[in-house]
N, C-alpha and C positions, 0 to 999 in steps of 0.2 A: 691538638693532642699534646699534652704535657706529661712526659714520662715521670716527673717528680710528684705526680698526684696519684691518689688511689684510683682503683677501677673495680667496683663491686659488680659481681655477676651472680645471680641466683640460678640454681639448677634444681628442678623438681626431680628428686631421686626415686621416690616410691610413693605409691598410693595404696592404702590397704582399707578395704571396706568389708567388715565382717558380715554385715547384713544391711541391705538397702533400706529396710524399714526401721530397724532398731539400732543400727550402728554396732560398735563404734566405727568411726571413720578417722583415719590418720593420714596426713600428707607430710612427707619428709622433704625438707629443702636444705641443700648445701649452699653456702655462700663463699665464693672465691674473691680474693683481692688480687687481681692480675696487674695492679699498678705498681709504681715505684715508691709509694709512701704508705705508711701505716694508716689504718682507719681507727679512730678512737671509738670506744664503746658508745652506743647511742644511735647508730644508724637504724632506720626503720625498715622492716620487712613486712610486706602485706601479702595476703592471700585473697584472691578474687575468684569467685565462682563464675564460670562462663555460662550464662543462662540465655533463654530465648530473648529476653528483654535487654540483654547486654551484660556487662560485668557488675557483680554485686560483691562488695567487700564483706568477707566472712570472718577474717581473723587478721591480727597484726601482732608483731612483737618487736622489741628493741634488741638489737644484736650486741654481742660482746665486741671487744676490740679485735681487729683482724690485721695481723702484720702483713706488710707487703710481700707478695709472692706466696701467700699461704691461703688456706681455706679452713672454715670451721666444718667439722665432720658432719654436721647435720642438726637441724632443729626440727621438731615435730609439732605440727598443728593438730590438736585433737578436736574434731568437729562433730556436729550433729548431722544426722541424715538430711535435714533440711538445707545444710550447707553444701551438699553435693551439687557441683555444676553439671547441668545437663550435657554440656559439651566439654567438661573438664575444668581446669583451673589455670589461673595466671599467678605466678609469684613475681612480685615487684619489689625491688630493693631501692632505697633512697627515692621514694616516689615524688617527693617535693623538690628534688634537685638540690638539697642542702649540701653545702660544701662543694668542692670542685672535684670533678672526676675527669680522667683523660678521655673517657668515652661514655657519653650519656645515652647512647643508643642501644646498649646491651644490658639494660637494667631489668629486663623481665624474661621469664621463661614460661612456656605454655605446656601443660599436660593435656593433650587433646583427645584422650581416650574416654569413651563413654563407659563409666564403671557400673552404672545401673540403668536398666531399661526405662 
């Protein structure tokens, strides 16, 4: 653990499904940098649906710069009903391990609620 490196942590804040058949579906994710160094723009945030068959990548985006000790208020993934995970979603930041983080074990968050039958 190196305190002079960034430490990105995703947190799924909210899931909103207006209609399970027609959508829209929105998943909001906040990303914190709990490390001691700024993160330049360009880190990747992925959203994976948790299905019977395993994880399926449904969306991704590039994040803005996040200063040390701060968080971005939230980004929203707008999804189709087909992207709803039977068992929820996983948000994964920096999935390829690019750059150096002080803790690589906290790069994902799970929303484990079934939102549609």
